[in-house]
C-alpha positions in Angstrom: -115.7 -23.4 -65.0 -112.4 -20.7 -63.6 -109.2 -22.2 -63.5 -107.4 -20.9 -60.1 -103.4 -20.4 -61.3 -101.2 -22.8 -59.3 -99.7 -22.0 -55.9 -95.8 -21.4 -56.0 -93.8 -23.6 -55.0 -93.3 -23.0 -50.7 -89.4 -22.4 -51.1 -87.5 -23.0 -48.0 -85.6 -19.9 -46.3 -81.8 -21.7 -46.2 -80.5 -18.9 -48.1 -81.4 -15.9 -46.1 -80.4 -18.0 -43.2 -76.4 -18.5 -44.9 -76.8 -14.9 -45.5 -77.7 -13.6 -42.1 -75.0 -16.4 -40.9 -72.4 -14.9 -43.0 -73.2 -11.3 -41.9 -72.8 -12.7 -38.4 -69.4 -14.0 -38.8 -68.4 -11.4 -41.3 -69.4 -8.7 -38.4 -67.9 -10.3 -35.6 -64.6 -11.1 -37.8 -64.8 -7.4 -38.4 -65.1 -7.0 -34.7 -62.3 -9.0 -34.1 -60.4 -7.5 -36.3 -60.9 -4.1 -35.1 -60.6 -5.2 -31.2 -57.0 -6.9 -32.4 -56.0 -3.7 -33.9 -57.1 -1.7 -31.6 -55.0 -3.5 -29.0 -52.2 -3.4 -31.2 -52.4 0.4 -31.4 -52.9 0.5 -27.4 -49.8 -1.9 -27.7 -47.7 0.0 -29.9 -48.6 3.4 -28.4 -47.8 1.9 -24.9 -44.4 0.8 -26.6 -44.4 4.5 -28.3 -44.7 6.6 -25.0 -42.6 3.8 -22.7 -39.8 4.9 -25.6 -40.4 8.0 -25.3 -40.3 7.8 -21.0 -37.0 6.1 -21.9 -35.5 9.4 -23.6 -37.1 11.4 -21.2 -35.1 9.8 -18.6 -31.7 9.7 -20.9 -31.8 13.4 -21.5 -32.3 14.0 -18.2 -28.4 12.5 -16.6 -27.1 14.3 -19.8 -28.6 17.6 -18.7 -27.4 17.0 -15.5 -23.9 16.2 -16.8 -23.9 18.8 -18.8 -25.4 21.4 -15.5 -22.7 19.9 -13.5 -19.7 20.7 -15.6 -20.4 24.2 -16.3 -19.9 26.1 -13.3 -22.0 29.2 -15.1 -24.7 27.4 -15.3 -24.7 25.2 -12.1 -26.8 25.7 -9.7 -26.0 27.2 -6.0 -26.9 23.9 -4.1 -26.9 20.8 -6.3 -28.3 18.5 -3.8 -31.7 19.9 -3.4 -33.3 22.5 -6.4 -36.3 21.6 -7.3 -36.2 24.2 -9.8 -33.6 23.1 -11.6 -33.4 19.5 -11.2 -37.6 18.6 -10.8 -40.5 18.0 -13.2 -38.5 19.5 -16.4 -40.3 19.8 -19.2 -38.9 18.1 -22.4 -41.7 17.5 -24.7 -45.1 19.8 -24.7 -48.0 19.2 -25.8 -51.7 20.6 -25.2 -52.8 17.6 -24.2 -51.6 16.6 -20.4 -51.1 13.3 -21.0 -48.9 13.7 -24.0 -46.6 16.4 -22.1 -43.1 14.7 -21.1 -40.7 15.2 -18.3 -37.9 14.3 -16.5 -36.9 14.5 -12.9 -33.6 14.3 -11.1 -34.1 12.5 -7.7 -31.8 11.5 -5.0 -33.0 9.1 -2.2 -32.6 10.8 1.4 -30.0 9.5 2.8 -30.1 7.9 6.8 -28.7 11.9 8.7 -31.2 13.7 6.2 -33.9 15.1 7.5 -37.1 12.6 6.9 -34.5 9.5 7.9 -34.4 8.1 4.7 -37.9 8.2 4.1 -38.2 10.4 1.1 -36.2 12.3 -1.6 -34.3 15.4 -2.8 -34.5 16.9 -6.3 -31.0 17.0 -6.8 -27.7 14.4 -6.8 -25.9 12.0 -5.1 -22.6 12.7 -4.1 -19.7 9.4 -4.7 -17.2 11.7 -2.8 -19.0 11.1 0.1 -18.5 7.5 0.2 -15.4 5.4 1.1 -13.2 4.5 -2.1 -12.5 0.8 -2.1 -9.8 1.1 -4.8 -8.3 4.1 -3.2 -7.7 2.8 0.4 -4.8 0.4 -1.0 -3.8 3.1 -3.0 -3.0 5.4 0.1 -2.0 2.8 2.2 -0.2 -0.7 0.4 -0.6 -2.6 3.8 -3.8 -2.3 3.9 -3.7 -1.7 7.9 -6.0 1.5 7.9 -8.2 -0.5 5.2 -8.9 -2.6 7.3 -9.6 -1.0 10.2 -12.1 1.6 8.1 -13.8 -1.4 6.7 -14.2 -3.3 10.1 -16.2 0.0 11.6 -19.0 -0.2 8.7 -22.4 -2.0 10.3 -22.4 -5.8 9.8 -19.2 -6.0 8.9 -16.7 -9.0 10.3 -13.2 -9.5 10.5 -13.4 -12.4 8.0 -15.6 -10.6 5.3 -12.7 -7.3 5.5 -10.3 -9.3 5.1 -11.8 -11.4 2.0 -12.3 -7.5 0.3 -9.0 -6.9 0.9 -7.6 -9.9 -0.5 -10.0 -9.3 -3.4 -8.4 -5.9 -3.7 -4.3 -6.8 -3.1 -2.2 -7.1 -6.4 -0.8 -10.9 -4.2 -2.2 -14.0 -3.8 -1.4 -14.5 -0.1 -4.3 -15.0 2.2 -4.5 -12.4 5.4 -6.1 -13.8 8.4 -9.5 -15.8 7.5 -9.7 -14.3 4.2 -9.9 -15.5 1.0 -7.2 -15.9 -2.4 -7.4 -18.4 -5.3 -7.2 -21.3 -3.2 -11.0 -20.9 -1.9 -12.9 -20.0 -5.0 -11.6 -22.8 -6.6 -13.4 -24.7 -4.9 -16.8 -23.6 -5.5 -19.3 -24.6 -8.1 -18.4 -23.2 -10.8 -14.9 -22.1 -9.5 -13.4 -18.4 -10.4 -10.2 -16.8 -10.0 -9.6 -14.2 -7.3 -9.8 -10.6 -8.9 -6.3 -9.6 -7.3 -6.9 -6.4 -8.7 -9.1 -3.1 -8.4 -13.2 -3.2 -8.6 -15.0 -3.0 -12.2 -18.0 -2.1 -10.6 -20.0 -2.5 -6.4 -21.9 -5.2 -7.7 -18.5 -7.1 -8.1 -18.4 -7.2 -4.4 -21.2 -9.9 -4.5 -18.2 -12.4 -5.8 -16.0 -11.9 -2.4 -16.8 -14.4 0.0 -19.0 -13.1 2.6 -20.6 -10.4 1.0 -24.2 -11.1 0.0 -26.7 -9.3 -1.7 -28.4 -7.5 1.8 -25.1 -6.7 3.0 -24.3 -5.1 0.0 -27.8 -3.5 -0.9 -29.8 -4.2 2.5 -33.5 -4.2 2.2 -34.2 -1.3 -0.5 -34.3 -3.8 -3.3 -36.3 -1.0 -6.1 -33.2 1.5 -4.6 -35.5 4.3 -4.1 -34.6 5.2 -0.3 -38.0 4.4 1.0 -39.2 1.0 3.0 -41.9 0.1 0.5 -44.6 -2.8 1.4 -42.6 -6.0 1.3 -39.1 -4.7 2.0 -39.7 -4.9 5.9 -37.6 -7.8 7.2 -39.0 -6.9 10.3 -36.9 -4.3 11.7 -38.8 -1.5 10.8 -36.4 0.4 9.3 -34.8 1.1 6.2 -31.0 -0.5 5.5 -29.5 0.5 2.3 -26.5 -1.1 3.0 -22.8 -0.9 2.1 -24.0 0.9 -1.0 -24.4 3.5 0.7 -21.4 3.8 2.4 -18.7 2.6 -0.5 -17.8 3.4 -4.2 -15.2 3.0 -6.8 -16.0 6.1 -8.3 -14.9 8.9 -6.6 -11.9 10.8 -7.8 -9.9 13.8 -7.0 -7.7 15.8 -9.3 -4.7 17.7 -7.5 -6.0 21.3 -8.6 -7.2 24.9 -6.9 -10.6 26.3 -6.9 -9.6 27.9 -10.3 -8.6 24.4 -11.5 -4.9 25.2 -11.9 -2.2 22.5 -11.0 -1.9 23.1 -6.9 2.1 24.3 -5.9 3.7 21.0 -5.1 5.3 22.1 -1.1 8.2 19.7 -1.7 9.8 20.6 -4.6 13.5 21.0 -4.4 13.8 23.7 -6.0 13.4 26.7 -2.9 14.0 29.5 -4.7 10.9 28.7 -7.4 8.8 27.1 -4.4 9.0 30.6 -2.7 7.8 32.6 -5.7 4.7 30.0 -5.7 4.5 29.8 -2.2 4.4 34.1 -2.5 1.6 34.2 -5.2 -0.5 31.6 -3.4 -0.4 32.3 0.0 1.5 35.6 1.3 4.7 36.2 1.9 4.8 35.3 5.7 3.7 32.2 5.2 5.5 31.5 2.4 8.9 32.2 4.1 8.2 29.7 6.9 7.1 27.3 4.8 10.8 27.6 3.4 12.5 28.0 6.5 11.1 25.1 7.9 11.9 22.6 5.3 15.6 23.9 5.3 15.8 24.7 9.2 12.9 22.1 10.7 10.9 22.4 13.6 12.4 24.0 16.6 13.1 22.0 19.9 10.1 20.6 21.1 7.7 22.8 18.6 4.6 20.5 17.8 4.6 20.4 13.8 7.9 17.9 13.8 5.9 15.1 14.7 5.1 12.3 12.6 1.7 12.1 10.8 1.2 8.6 11.1 3.9 7.2 8.4 5.3 8.1 5.4 3.8 9.4 2.5 4.4 7.4 -0.6 3.5 10.4 -2.9 4.4 12.6 -1.1 8.3 13.3 -1.5 9.1 12.0 1.9 8.2 11.0 5.4 7.4 13.4 7.7 9.3 11.7 10.6 12.1 13.1 12.6 10.2 15.6 15.1 8.9 13.8 17.4 6.8 16.3 19.4 3.2 16.2 20.5 0.2 18.4 19.0 0.2 19.7 22.8 4.3 20.8 22.9 4.1 24.0 20.9 2.6 27.0 22.2 0.5 29.7 20.0 0.2 32.3 22.4 2.7 35.2 21.5 4.2 33.1 18.6 7.1 31.5 20.4 8.0 27.6 21.0 8.6 26.7 24.5 12.0 25.1 24.2 12.8 26.8 20.4 16.3 27.6 21.7 16.3 31.0 21.2 14.9 34.4 21.4 12.0 35.7 19.3 12.9 37.2 16.3 10.4 39.2 15.1 8.9 39.0 11.9 10.8 36.4 9.6 11.6 37.9 5.9 13.5 36.5 2.9 16.7 37.5 3.3 17.3 35.7 6.9 17.1 32.2 5.2 19.9 30.5 3.7 18.2 29.0 0.6 21.7 26.8 0.3 22.0 25.4 3.6 21.4 21.7 2.9 19.1 19.5 1.8 15.5 20.6 2.5 13.1 18.2 4.0 9.8 17.1 3.0 6.7 17.9 4.2 4.0 14.7 5.0 1.3 17.4 6.1 0.1 20.6 5.9 -1.4 20.5 9.1 2.7 20.2 10.5 2.9 23.8 9.9 0.0 24.4 12.6 1.3 25.0 16.4 5.3 25.1 15.7 8.1 27.7 15.1 11.7 27.4 13.1 14.6 28.5 14.8 17.3 30.2 12.3 21.2 30.3 13.6 22.7 33.1 13.5 25.1 34.9 11.9 27.5 35.4 14.5 28.1 32.5 16.6 27.7 34.2 20.1 24.7 35.1 19.5 21.8 32.6 20.6 19.4 31.1 17.5 16.2 33.0 16.5 12.8 31.7 16.8 10.2 32.4 14.5 6.4 31.3 14.5 4.3 29.9 12.2 1.8 32.7 10.6 -0.4 29.4 11.6 0.1 29.8 14.9 -2.4 32.5 15.2 -6.3 31.7 15.1 -7.7 34.3 13.4 -4.2 34.2 10.8 -5.6 30.2 10.8 -9.5 31.1 8.9 -7.5 33.9 6.7 -4.2 31.6 5.5 -5.3 27.7 6.3 -8.0 27.4 3.7 -5.6 29.3 0.8 -2.9 26.8 1.7 -5.4 23.6 1.6 -6.9 25.2 -1.5 -3.6 25.8 -3.6 -0.8 23.8 -2.0 -0.7 20.1 -2.3 2.5 17.4 -0.6 1.9 15.1 -3.2 3.6 15.8 -6.7 0.9 13.4 -8.8 -1.5 15.4 -10.9 -4.6 12.7 -9.8 -5.3 11.7 -6.1 -6.8 8.8 -4.6 -10.1 9.4 -3.8 -10.9 10.9 -0.8 -14.1 11.1 1.2 -15.6 14.2 1.4 -16.3 15.5 5.0 -19.3 17.6 4.2 -21.2 14.8 2.7 -20.1 11.7 3.9 -22.8 9.7 6.0 -22.4 9.3 9.6 -21.1 5.7 9.2 -18.7 6.6 6.9 -17.0 9.5 9.2 -17.2 7.1 11.8 -14.7 4.8 10.0 -12.3 7.3 9.0 -9.0 6.8 11.2 -8.2 8.7 14.0 -11.6 10.2 14.6 -13.9 9.1 17.9 -17.8 9.3 18.6 -17.8 12.5 19.8 -15.2 13.8 17.2 -18.1 12.6 14.3 -21.2 13.9 16.5 -19.2 17.3 16.4 -18.0 17.4 12.7 -21.9 15.9 12.1 -23.6 19.2 14.0 -20.9 22.0 13.0 -21.2 21.0 9.3 -24.6 22.9 6.9 -27.1 20.4 6.5 -27.1 19.0 2.9 -29.9 20.5 1.2 -29.2 24.0 2.6 -27.2 26.9 1.1 -24.7 27.1 3.2 -23.0 24.4 1.6 -21.3 26.4 -0.3 -19.9 29.0 1.7 -16.0 29.5 1.2 -15.3 28.1 5.0 -16.6 24.4 3.8 -14.0 24.3 0.6 -12.0 22.6 2.2 -11.0 20.5 5.3 -9.8 24.0 6.9 -13.3 24.4 9.2 -12.5 20.8 11.1 -9.9 23.2 12.7 -11.3 26.7 12.8 -15.2 25.7 13.4 -15.4 22.0 14.5 -11.9 22.8 16.5 -10.4 19.3 15.9 -6.9 19.2 16.8 -4.1 19.7 14.3 -2.4 16.4 15.0 -6.2 14.5 14.1 -5.9 16.2 11.1 -2.6 15.1 10.0 -3.7 11.4 10.5 -6.9 12.4 8.8 -5.7 14.8 6.0 -5.0 11.4 2.9 -8.7 10.4 3.6 -10.7 13.3 3.8 -11.2 16.3 1.1 -13.6 18.9 0.8 -14.8 18.9 -3.1 -16.3 16.1 -4.9 -16.7 16.3 -8.8 -17.8 12.6 -9.2 -21.8 12.3 -8.4 -24.7 9.4 -8.8 -27.9 10.9 -10.0 -31.6 8.6 -10.3 -33.7 10.3 -13.4 -37.5 9.2 -13.9 -38.6 10.0 -17.3 -42.5 10.4 -17.4 -46.3 12.2 -18.5 -47.9 14.3 -16.7 -50.9 12.5 -15.4 -51.3 8.5 -16.0 -48.8 6.9 -18.6 -45.3 4.7 -18.5 -42.6 5.8 -17.1 -38.4 5.2 -17.3 -36.1 5.1 -14.6 -32.3 5.3 -15.1 -29.3 5.4 -12.8 -26.1 7.2 -13.6 -22.7 8.0 -12.2 -21.5 11.5 -13.6 -17.4 12.7 -13.2 -17.7 16.1 -14.5 -14.1 16.0 -15.0 -13.0 19.7 -15.0 -16.3 21.1 -17.6 -15.9 17.8 -19.3 -18.1 15.2 -18.1 -18.6 11.5 -18.3 -20.5 8.8 -17.5 -18.9 6.6 -15.7 -21.9 4.0 -14.6 -25.4 3.6 -16.1 -28.1 1.0 -15.4 -31.8 0.8 -16.1 -33.6 0.8 -13.3 -37.3 0.9 -15.0 -38.0 -2.9 -13.6 -38.0 -1.6 -10.3 -40.8 0.5 -11.1 -41.1 4.6 -10.9 -40.1 4.5 -7.3 -40.9 7.8 -6.3 -44.3 9.8 -5.6 -43.8 12.5 -8.4 -45.9 15.6 -8.8 -45.9 18.4 -11.3 -43.9 21.7 -9.8 
């Protein structure tokens, strides 16, 4: 009988199942780890590219500072030059998404073409705004400052006085103003500054100033009415931030960077030599004679320029004439008390005669004359008209005079408003200007994006007389508050990559400082988004 081998014992598949489960778990763990590492890589790459974008934006700030401070490389029009400021390549790469750039942009103002809906490749002029810290430096009483503030949109008497109380050094509240006695009642309490502002945001501490008033509805600060920003008006409102500043600055130097000639210098011989070099002998002779003899009776140059200048070396009061009193025809002044003496020369002037009077405004020298007594008592005094009475001479001499001569000895002037770049609302706030004057100025000056901006005629306020035909009396009121130059600019710089990728946006205020640029203000706006629809140039 053949015995069959016994059948092997049946083994359960537990081991195989365990192995399969382990393999699945290991696979899932490897997959999870791979996903985690991929996410970490993406996050690290995103962070790296974000840091790069921030570096691109920061490099754009320093690039702009260097460009503005160097006359040899400075663009002809710093307000709108896509070649100099648009999509500047910083990091080159064969792969487009890794190519890094920065773009220097400026939101369009309400007066510019586009009506505040768009941007330029360039800078924004801080000199085109009202410098709050300078207002009380020019007029310590605050009367002019109050009038200017009250003309700003949405400003009230209470808020204007509260702002001035915050700025002035005393603790006495103005009418409906606010000093320590008000701020001490708040929770938490704080003290009134009673000094200059350190930033424009500090105004939010002043009673009556709200974020809506200061910044308007442009919450991401790109100068465009984006979805969600419309408060129901359908228009962009950039608030007082577009009209006010604390950063504008002006050095008392001419276009070549040299100290201006101080017209009220007591050394008349030295003054004459400097004036002779700066503006020529005819005007130099007249200025010295005007300081010695004053304005001829009845001529307009001796009228008051609205009060004495604290830093001007003396008062411009004392003549009382109006701008209509002098004649520019034929060179003589009605009521001048003497016959026309032909050409005024230096040897006719007695440099030792009495104490020379101070000139409060350079515009006093227009539409006026001087009367020089004759050495013979029986002969009448001779009258000599100002060279600036002649319309043709005004175009030639007045820009030189305003560029190279000053009534102020100080090396630094309180920040004045640049009439070439100031928005209409800023111009309307300036003392002595009517609505018609503002319209005339805006219509006569070149567009901010125009190459004509660099034309020599617009480099001093002389064009307000020669081109816009404003009367000298108005300009004498304005002189302490206006300029035609700037050295401080605000920029927004966006760091970005070609194609998709992270962006960074920063804002800075740059003082070109006569070739030695300084960053006065810096703020990261990245959290507010890209802000601008940039395309590769």
